[in-house]
C-alpha beads as a LAMMPS data file, in Angstrom:
LAMMPS data file: protein, C-alpha beads

339 atoms
338 bonds

1 atom types
1 bond types

-500.0 500.0 xlo xhi
-500.0 500.0 ylo yhi
-500.0 500.0 zlo zhi

Masses

1 110.0

Atoms # bond

1 1 1 -25.034 82.043 27.459
2 1 1 -27.677 79.727 28.706
3 1 1 -30.278 81.318 26.433
4 1 1 -28.029 80.894 23.376
5 1 1 -27.556 77.210 24.177
6 1 1 -31.239 76.791 24.557
7 1 1 -31.911 78.446 21.190
8 1 1 -29.277 76.236 19.578
9 1 1 -30.897 73.140 20.989
10 1 1 -34.328 74.199 19.750
11 1 1 -32.946 74.989 16.226
12 1 1 -33.712 72.157 13.817
13 1 1 -30.616 70.326 12.520
14 1 1 -29.963 70.228 8.819
15 1 1 -30.170 66.569 7.571
16 1 1 -27.853 65.462 4.804
17 1 1 -29.775 64.544 1.707
18 1 1 -29.081 61.016 0.462
19 1 1 -27.372 61.040 -2.954
20 1 1 -27.524 57.683 -4.738
21 1 1 -24.379 58.678 -6.693
22 1 1 -22.422 59.494 -3.529
23 1 1 -19.265 57.314 -3.695
24 1 1 -19.363 56.668 0.049
25 1 1 -22.904 55.436 -0.197
26 1 1 -22.090 53.304 -3.269
27 1 1 -19.056 51.726 -1.517
28 1 1 -21.211 50.849 1.470
29 1 1 -23.712 49.131 -0.781
30 1 1 -20.983 47.138 -2.500
31 1 1 -19.498 46.117 0.851
32 1 1 -22.884 45.057 2.137
33 1 1 -23.472 43.009 -1.043
34 1 1 -20.087 41.252 -0.682
35 1 1 -20.770 40.452 2.957
36 1 1 -24.204 39.121 2.112
37 1 1 -22.865 36.866 -0.666
38 1 1 -20.081 35.653 1.582
39 1 1 -22.576 34.836 4.348
40 1 1 -24.545 32.783 1.850
41 1 1 -21.602 30.994 0.259
42 1 1 -19.286 30.280 3.187
43 1 1 -21.598 27.835 4.952
44 1 1 -22.028 25.853 1.715
45 1 1 -18.252 25.822 1.153
46 1 1 -17.620 24.768 4.724
47 1 1 -19.939 21.827 4.499
48 1 1 -19.011 20.753 0.959
49 1 1 -17.616 17.254 1.033
50 1 1 -14.316 16.520 -0.692
51 1 1 -14.184 13.971 -3.462
52 1 1 -11.208 11.660 -3.959
53 1 1 -9.637 8.362 -2.836
54 1 1 -8.853 6.991 0.628
55 1 1 -6.576 3.949 1.012
56 1 1 -7.448 1.958 4.133
57 1 1 -4.480 1.313 6.430
58 1 1 -5.669 -1.305 8.938
59 1 1 -2.142 -0.955 10.338
60 1 1 -1.178 2.744 10.122
61 1 1 2.147 3.962 8.731
62 1 1 2.868 5.451 12.144
63 1 1 2.400 2.034 13.690
64 1 1 4.572 0.235 11.120
65 1 1 7.349 2.709 11.759
66 1 1 7.711 1.177 15.241
67 1 1 6.825 -2.374 14.260
68 1 1 9.903 -4.403 13.349
69 1 1 9.500 -6.186 10.010
70 1 1 6.373 -4.333 8.895
71 1 1 6.257 -2.536 5.548
72 1 1 3.235 -0.493 4.512
73 1 1 2.574 0.213 0.833
74 1 1 2.357 3.471 -1.052
75 1 1 -0.586 4.414 -3.261
76 1 1 0.204 5.483 -6.850
77 1 1 -2.732 7.235 -8.516
78 1 1 -3.220 7.678 -12.295
79 1 1 -5.847 9.122 -14.590
80 1 1 -7.813 6.847 -16.889
81 1 1 -5.069 7.259 -19.530
82 1 1 -2.225 6.690 -17.105
83 1 1 -0.981 10.178 -16.144
84 1 1 0.439 10.099 -12.654
85 1 1 -1.207 12.299 -10.021
86 1 1 1.876 12.791 -7.863
87 1 1 2.052 13.650 -4.197
88 1 1 5.185 15.775 -4.652
89 1 1 7.165 13.589 -2.204
90 1 1 9.559 10.750 -2.899
91 1 1 8.449 8.726 -5.945
92 1 1 5.117 10.558 -6.049
93 1 1 3.151 8.013 -4.024
94 1 1 0.549 8.761 -1.339
95 1 1 0.416 7.391 2.219
96 1 1 -2.402 5.069 3.185
97 1 1 -4.788 6.794 5.552
98 1 1 -4.774 10.215 3.860
99 1 1 -7.585 11.607 1.739
100 1 1 -6.334 12.116 -1.805
101 1 1 -8.388 14.950 -3.335
102 1 1 -9.467 14.168 -6.934
103 1 1 -11.982 15.409 -9.449
104 1 1 -14.860 12.990 -10.190
105 1 1 -13.890 10.443 -12.840
106 1 1 -12.119 7.145 -13.374
107 1 1 -8.688 6.333 -12.019
108 1 1 -6.094 3.596 -11.722
109 1 1 -4.532 2.900 -8.320
110 1 1 -1.415 0.874 -7.614
111 1 1 -0.589 -0.374 -4.116
112 1 1 3.050 -1.225 -3.597
113 1 1 6.530 0.264 -3.447
114 1 1 7.104 1.126 -7.068
115 1 1 5.134 1.936 -10.213
116 1 1 3.958 -0.901 -12.464
117 1 1 1.286 -1.090 -15.174
118 1 1 0.570 -4.678 -14.136
119 1 1 -0.273 -3.652 -10.534
120 1 1 -3.178 -1.311 -11.272
121 1 1 -6.789 -1.496 -10.132
122 1 1 -9.751 0.518 -11.401
123 1 1 -11.687 2.940 -9.191
124 1 1 -14.391 5.576 -9.816
125 1 1 -14.529 8.856 -7.909
126 1 1 -17.928 10.561 -7.444
127 1 1 -18.769 14.093 -6.501
128 1 1 -18.680 14.822 -2.769
129 1 1 -17.529 11.387 -1.626
130 1 1 -14.319 9.476 -0.952
131 1 1 -13.762 6.238 -2.831
132 1 1 -12.365 3.609 -0.489
133 1 1 -9.415 1.467 -1.655
134 1 1 -9.151 -1.603 0.531
135 1 1 -5.960 -3.344 1.542
136 1 1 -4.898 -6.462 3.401
137 1 1 -1.705 -7.776 4.971
138 1 1 0.420 -10.964 4.847
139 1 1 2.650 -11.892 7.770
140 1 1 5.004 -14.515 9.110
141 1 1 6.955 -15.228 12.306
142 1 1 10.137 -17.251 12.415
143 1 1 12.870 -18.430 14.757
144 1 1 15.401 -15.914 16.141
145 1 1 18.862 -16.351 14.695
146 1 1 20.245 -17.760 17.968
147 1 1 17.842 -20.732 17.718
148 1 1 18.482 -21.524 14.061
149 1 1 20.771 -24.278 12.665
150 1 1 23.663 -23.175 10.493
151 1 1 25.671 -26.258 9.441
152 1 1 25.588 -27.026 5.681
153 1 1 22.960 -24.332 5.179
154 1 1 22.268 -20.596 5.556
155 1 1 20.329 -18.900 8.308
156 1 1 17.270 -16.833 7.409
157 1 1 15.063 -13.933 8.484
158 1 1 11.381 -13.054 8.123
159 1 1 12.088 -11.052 4.970
160 1 1 9.112 -11.276 2.653
161 1 1 8.854 -10.355 -1.017
162 1 1 5.577 -10.110 -2.896
163 1 1 5.355 -10.649 -6.673
164 1 1 2.709 -10.658 -9.393
165 1 1 3.040 -13.393 -11.971
166 1 1 2.901 -11.635 -15.350
167 1 1 3.269 -13.737 -18.522
168 1 1 5.058 -16.426 -16.514
169 1 1 7.552 -14.000 -14.974
170 1 1 7.698 -12.588 -11.432
171 1 1 7.196 -8.862 -11.113
172 1 1 8.232 -7.346 -7.773
173 1 1 5.534 -5.394 -5.900
174 1 1 6.749 -4.852 -2.327
175 1 1 9.189 -6.242 0.229
176 1 1 10.367 -5.548 3.765
177 1 1 14.101 -6.087 3.142
178 1 1 14.901 -2.676 4.618
179 1 1 13.077 -3.454 7.861
180 1 1 14.190 -5.348 10.958
181 1 1 13.016 -8.820 10.015
182 1 1 14.869 -11.030 12.513
183 1 1 11.693 -12.711 13.806
184 1 1 8.637 -11.102 12.185
185 1 1 7.648 -9.753 8.786
186 1 1 4.485 -8.327 7.280
187 1 1 3.516 -6.594 4.001
188 1 1 0.552 -4.465 2.913
189 1 1 -1.062 -5.328 -0.436
190 1 1 -4.189 -4.733 -2.493
191 1 1 -6.605 -7.610 -2.299
192 1 1 -5.741 -10.284 -4.848
193 1 1 -3.427 -13.176 -5.528
194 1 1 0.339 -12.972 -5.191
195 1 1 3.501 -15.019 -4.974
196 1 1 5.154 -14.506 -1.607
197 1 1 8.799 -15.422 -1.143
198 1 1 10.179 -16.523 2.220
199 1 1 13.582 -18.109 2.726
200 1 1 14.149 -18.244 -1.085
201 1 1 10.999 -20.309 -1.695
202 1 1 7.643 -18.931 -2.937
203 1 1 4.065 -19.781 -2.162
204 1 1 0.806 -18.489 -3.592
205 1 1 -1.389 -16.477 -1.278
206 1 1 -4.709 -14.626 -1.627
207 1 1 -4.898 -11.261 0.162
208 1 1 -8.351 -10.388 1.481
209 1 1 -9.614 -6.877 2.350
210 1 1 -9.306 -5.962 6.001
211 1 1 -7.510 -9.164 6.981
212 1 1 -4.049 -10.319 7.888
213 1 1 -3.015 -13.644 6.334
214 1 1 -0.491 -15.552 8.443
215 1 1 1.422 -17.604 5.821
216 1 1 1.361 -21.374 6.659
217 1 1 4.896 -22.516 7.316
218 1 1 6.663 -25.647 8.578
219 1 1 10.042 -27.267 8.990
220 1 1 12.129 -29.828 7.067
221 1 1 15.345 -31.549 8.091
222 1 1 17.862 -32.229 9.350
223 1 1 19.520 -34.598 6.902
224 1 1 22.879 -36.299 7.162
225 1 1 23.325 -36.904 3.431
226 1 1 25.612 -34.653 1.413
227 1 1 24.438 -31.816 -0.790
228 1 1 20.808 -31.970 0.304
229 1 1 18.514 -29.409 -1.322
230 1 1 14.800 -28.698 -1.020
231 1 1 13.272 -28.076 -4.475
232 1 1 9.819 -26.799 -5.541
233 1 1 10.022 -28.765 -8.821
234 1 1 11.756 -32.076 -9.390
235 1 1 13.781 -30.734 -12.320
236 1 1 14.964 -27.506 -10.632
237 1 1 18.645 -26.781 -10.643
238 1 1 19.585 -27.154 -6.907
239 1 1 22.297 -24.447 -6.806
240 1 1 20.047 -21.909 -8.524
241 1 1 16.525 -22.693 -7.263
242 1 1 17.056 -25.035 -4.325
243 1 1 17.427 -24.377 -0.620
244 1 1 20.231 -26.219 1.201
245 1 1 18.942 -28.436 4.017
246 1 1 20.778 -28.206 7.365
247 1 1 22.509 -31.170 9.010
248 1 1 22.213 -29.804 12.555
249 1 1 18.521 -28.797 12.626
250 1 1 15.365 -28.055 10.640
251 1 1 14.913 -25.131 8.240
252 1 1 11.790 -22.983 8.194
253 1 1 9.909 -22.808 4.799
254 1 1 6.397 -22.198 3.383
255 1 1 4.204 -25.260 3.919
256 1 1 3.474 -27.361 0.824
257 1 1 4.792 -30.069 -1.459
258 1 1 8.515 -30.193 -2.398
259 1 1 11.222 -32.532 -3.552
260 1 1 14.255 -33.421 -1.392
261 1 1 17.380 -33.970 -3.483
262 1 1 20.251 -35.745 -1.676
263 1 1 23.538 -37.423 -2.604
264 1 1 23.756 -40.912 -1.154
265 1 1 27.379 -41.958 -0.601
266 1 1 28.243 -45.608 -0.033
267 1 1 31.364 -47.729 0.310
268 1 1 33.542 -44.915 1.523
269 1 1 32.654 -42.776 -1.493
270 1 1 32.986 -45.464 -4.103
271 1 1 29.254 -45.317 -4.909
272 1 1 27.410 -42.007 -5.161
273 1 1 23.764 -41.858 -6.092
274 1 1 21.351 -38.910 -6.440
275 1 1 18.118 -39.479 -4.657
276 1 1 15.091 -37.209 -5.324
277 1 1 12.031 -37.948 -3.236
278 1 1 8.770 -36.001 -2.759
279 1 1 8.287 -34.462 0.692
280 1 1 5.390 -32.554 2.209
281 1 1 6.068 -29.734 4.688
282 1 1 3.138 -29.660 7.109
283 1 1 1.997 -26.289 8.481
284 1 1 2.741 -25.675 12.118
285 1 1 1.711 -22.878 14.504
286 1 1 -0.605 -19.942 13.705
287 1 1 -1.831 -19.686 10.123
288 1 1 -4.712 -18.320 8.035
289 1 1 -6.778 -15.140 8.183
290 1 1 -7.559 -12.808 11.058
291 1 1 -9.553 -9.574 10.928
292 1 1 -7.839 -6.213 11.373
293 1 1 -9.108 -2.969 12.826
294 1 1 -10.613 -0.853 10.048
295 1 1 -10.448 2.865 9.311
296 1 1 -11.928 5.072 6.643
297 1 1 -13.169 8.528 5.563
298 1 1 -16.213 10.226 7.078
299 1 1 -18.108 10.207 3.733
300 1 1 -17.257 7.000 1.817
301 1 1 -18.727 6.300 -1.619
302 1 1 -20.661 3.077 -2.102
303 1 1 -18.422 0.743 -4.141
304 1 1 -19.086 0.438 -7.832
305 1 1 -19.079 -2.990 -9.444
306 1 1 -15.821 -2.144 -11.255
307 1 1 -14.032 -0.766 -8.202
308 1 1 -10.949 -2.879 -7.403
309 1 1 -10.843 -4.715 -10.739
310 1 1 -7.315 -5.498 -11.902
311 1 1 -6.164 -3.983 -15.170
312 1 1 -6.226 -6.223 -18.226
313 1 1 -3.764 -6.507 -21.119
314 1 1 -6.107 -4.575 -23.359
315 1 1 -6.577 -1.795 -20.832
316 1 1 -2.814 -1.454 -20.442
317 1 1 -2.650 -0.587 -24.153
318 1 1 -4.983 2.381 -23.396
319 1 1 -2.536 3.990 -20.976
320 1 1 -1.340 6.462 -23.586
321 1 1 -0.251 9.035 -20.938
322 1 1 1.852 6.517 -18.973
323 1 1 5.068 8.179 -17.884
324 1 1 3.557 11.691 -17.881
325 1 1 3.019 13.654 -14.674
326 1 1 0.795 16.442 -13.464
327 1 1 3.560 18.987 -13.044
328 1 1 7.207 19.630 -13.664
329 1 1 8.111 19.385 -9.976
330 1 1 6.640 15.922 -9.292
331 1 1 10.058 14.286 -8.950
332 1 1 11.529 16.816 -6.544
333 1 1 12.286 15.110 -3.217
334 1 1 12.060 18.187 -1.011
335 1 1 10.854 16.502 2.151
336 1 1 12.405 13.077 1.869
337 1 1 10.812 9.772 1.014
338 1 1 7.695 9.240 3.180
339 1 1 8.697 5.589 3.507

Bonds

1 1 1 2
2 1 2 3
3 1 3 4
4 1 4 5
5 1 5 6
6 1 6 7
7 1 7 8
8 1 8 9
9 1 9 10
10 1 10 11
11 1 11 12
12 1 12 13
13 1 13 14
14 1 14 15
15 1 15 16
16 1 16 17
17 1 17 18
18 1 18 19
19 1 19 20
20 1 20 21
21 1 21 22
22 1 22 23
23 1 23 24
24 1 24 25
25 1 25 26
26 1 26 27
27 1 27 28
28 1 28 29
29 1 29 30
30 1 30 31
31 1 31 32
32 1 32 33
33 1 33 34
34 1 34 35
35 1 35 36
36 1 36 37
37 1 37 38
38 1 38 39
39 1 39 40
40 1 40 41
41 1 41 42
42 1 42 43
43 1 43 44
44 1 44 45
45 1 45 46
46 1 46 47
47 1 47 48
48 1 48 49
49 1 49 50
50 1 50 51
51 1 51 52
52 1 52 53
53 1 53 54
54 1 54 55
55 1 55 56
56 1 56 57
57 1 57 58
58 1 58 59
59 1 59 60
60 1 60 61
61 1 61 62
62 1 62 63
63 1 63 64
64 1 64 65
65 1 65 66
66 1 66 67
67 1 67 68
68 1 68 69
69 1 69 70
70 1 70 71
71 1 71 72
72 1 72 73
73 1 73 74
74 1 74 75
75 1 75 76
76 1 76 77
77 1 77 78
78 1 78 79
79 1 79 80
80 1 80 81
81 1 81 82
82 1 82 83
83 1 83 84
84 1 84 85
85 1 85 86
86 1 86 87
87 1 87 88
88 1 88 89
89 1 89 90
90 1 90 91
91 1 91 92
92 1 92 93
93 1 93 94
94 1 94 95
95 1 95 96
96 1 96 97
97 1 97 98
98 1 98 99
99 1 99 100
100 1 100 101
101 1 101 102
102 1 102 103
103 1 103 104
104 1 104 105
105 1 105 106
106 1 106 107
107 1 107 108
108 1 108 109
109 1 109 110
110 1 110 111
111 1 111 112
112 1 112 113
113 1 113 114
114 1 114 115
115 1 115 116
116 1 116 117
117 1 117 118
118 1 118 119
119 1 119 120
120 1 120 121
121 1 121 122
122 1 122 123
123 1 123 124
124 1 124 125
125 1 125 126
126 1 126 127
127 1 127 128
128 1 128 129
129 1 129 130
130 1 130 131
131 1 131 132
132 1 132 133
133 1 133 134
134 1 134 135
135 1 135 136
136 1 136 137
137 1 137 138
138 1 138 139
139 1 139 140
140 1 140 141
141 1 141 142
142 1 142 143
143 1 143 144
144 1 144 145
145 1 145 146
146 1 146 147
147 1 147 148
148 1 148 149
149 1 149 150
150 1 150 151
151 1 151 152
152 1 152 153
153 1 153 154
154 1 154 155
155 1 155 156
156 1 156 157
157 1 157 158
158 1 158 159
159 1 159 160
160 1 160 161
161 1 161 162
162 1 162 163
163 1 163 164
164 1 164 165
165 1 165 166
166 1 166 167
167 1 167 168
168 1 168 169
169 1 169 170
170 1 170 171
171 1 171 172
172 1 172 173
173 1 173 174
174 1 174 175
175 1 175 176
176 1 176 177
177 1 177 178
178 1 178 179
179 1 179 180
180 1 180 181
181 1 181 182
182 1 182 183
183 1 183 184
184 1 184 185
185 1 185 186
186 1 186 187
187 1 187 188
188 1 188 189
189 1 189 190
190 1 190 191
191 1 191 192
192 1 192 193
193 1 193 194
194 1 194 195
195 1 195 196
196 1 196 197
197 1 197 198
198 1 198 199
199 1 199 200
200 1 200 201
201 1 201 202
202 1 202 203
203 1 203 204
204 1 204 205
205 1 205 206
206 1 206 207
207 1 207 208
208 1 208 209
209 1 209 210
210 1 210 211
211 1 211 212
212 1 212 213
213 1 213 214
214 1 214 215
215 1 215 216
216 1 216 217
217 1 217 218
218 1 218 219
219 1 219 220
220 1 220 221
221 1 221 222
222 1 222 223
223 1 223 224
224 1 224 225
225 1 225 226
226 1 226 227
227 1 227 228
228 1 228 229
229 1 229 230
230 1 230 231
231 1 231 232
232 1 232 233
233 1 233 234
234 1 234 235
235 1 235 236
236 1 236 237
237 1 237 238
238 1 238 239
239 1 239 240
240 1 240 241
241 1 241 242
242 1 242 243
243 1 243 244
244 1 244 245
245 1 245 246
246 1 246 247
247 1 247 248
248 1 248 249
249 1 249 250
250 1 250 251
251 1 251 252
252 1 252 253
253 1 253 254
254 1 254 255
255 1 255 256
256 1 256 257
257 1 257 258
258 1 258 259
259 1 259 260
260 1 260 261
261 1 261 262
262 1 262 263
263 1 263 264
264 1 264 265
265 1 265 266
266 1 266 267
267 1 267 268
268 1 268 269
269 1 269 270
270 1 270 271
271 1 271 272
272 1 272 273
273 1 273 274
274 1 274 275
275 1 275 276
276 1 276 277
277 1 277 278
278 1 278 279
279 1 279 280
280 1 280 281
281 1 281 282
282 1 282 283
283 1 283 284
284 1 284 285
285 1 285 286
286 1 286 287
287 1 287 288
288 1 288 289
289 1 289 290
290 1 290 291
291 1 291 292
292 1 292 293
293 1 293 294
294 1 294 295
295 1 295 296
296 1 296 297
297 1 297 298
298 1 298 299
299 1 299 300
300 1 300 301
301 1 301 302
302 1 302 303
303 1 303 304
304 1 304 305
305 1 305 306
306 1 306 307
307 1 307 308
308 1 308 309
309 1 309 310
310 1 310 311
311 1 311 312
312 1 312 313
313 1 313 314
314 1 314 315
315 1 315 316
316 1 316 317
317 1 317 318
318 1 318 319
319 1 319 320
320 1 320 321
321 1 321 322
322 1 322 323
323 1 323 324
324 1 324 325
325 1 325 326
326 1 326 327
327 1 327 328
328 1 328 329
329 1 329 330
330 1 330 331
331 1 331 332
332 1 332 333
333 1 333 334
334 1 334 335
335 1 335 336
336 1 336 337
337 1 337 338
338 1 338 339
């Protein structure tokens, strides 16, 4: 037995001849080729930078959710001809602070609560980089209700409404009316000029990138004359455009120049005159710009000269795809409104 085993060990083994047409051999070659290509491609894919748009928050949506009176904006993105690139949630807007993946090209971006052709700004997306869309904030603090007057007038909150002035008419952009605005209010906007309404009166503000603008405000009143109204313009109809002035304390309004309209009653009501006098509300307390903490993508694109430019009347005419969407499911609200 031992001799047989020794002979078998000394006997040369028959080697299998390699057949290039052998399917097993061919499969192994194919598998090796796939693995080699994958090894070469995967690193390049892993390190490829995404192109698109990033809307700076400065105050994040998560923070505003717990900040009474704060309302962050949504970003509405459109192609050069106006087709909406929808997020698939709510009204199709995107949250500030998220990277919106886009192909290189030109786009329109609207920052607000609803879609508007008048509230669009031009941006260019380049290959492998994120185009940064800047924002700013406007804010205001007011008296708590318990400290406000209420005789012959109405109490107020820090509710703010932002408008664009388009062909002499106000176009609503964003407001915080659904937030808790008892003492504080703030809105997120694209840099630019807006009309901000507080306590039924408007003032013009300029929003700057990366800054919070505390709206200058002051107080007027009290007055002991009947039917006293604060007017922006001398000829304004008091019941429609005026703000009743309290008789038991001062009302809080945007600082600036106004007219005070009062009824002067003499001789036990025998003589009644209407008196309209100019009045200046002087700003009190904190006001002006302050810098905010910034955020951004890891690979931002250097800004082009046209980035951030507001759309013109002629460019609005070129939005031939306005009202169209990327897909048929853009309006489905499967996950709730992100606001």
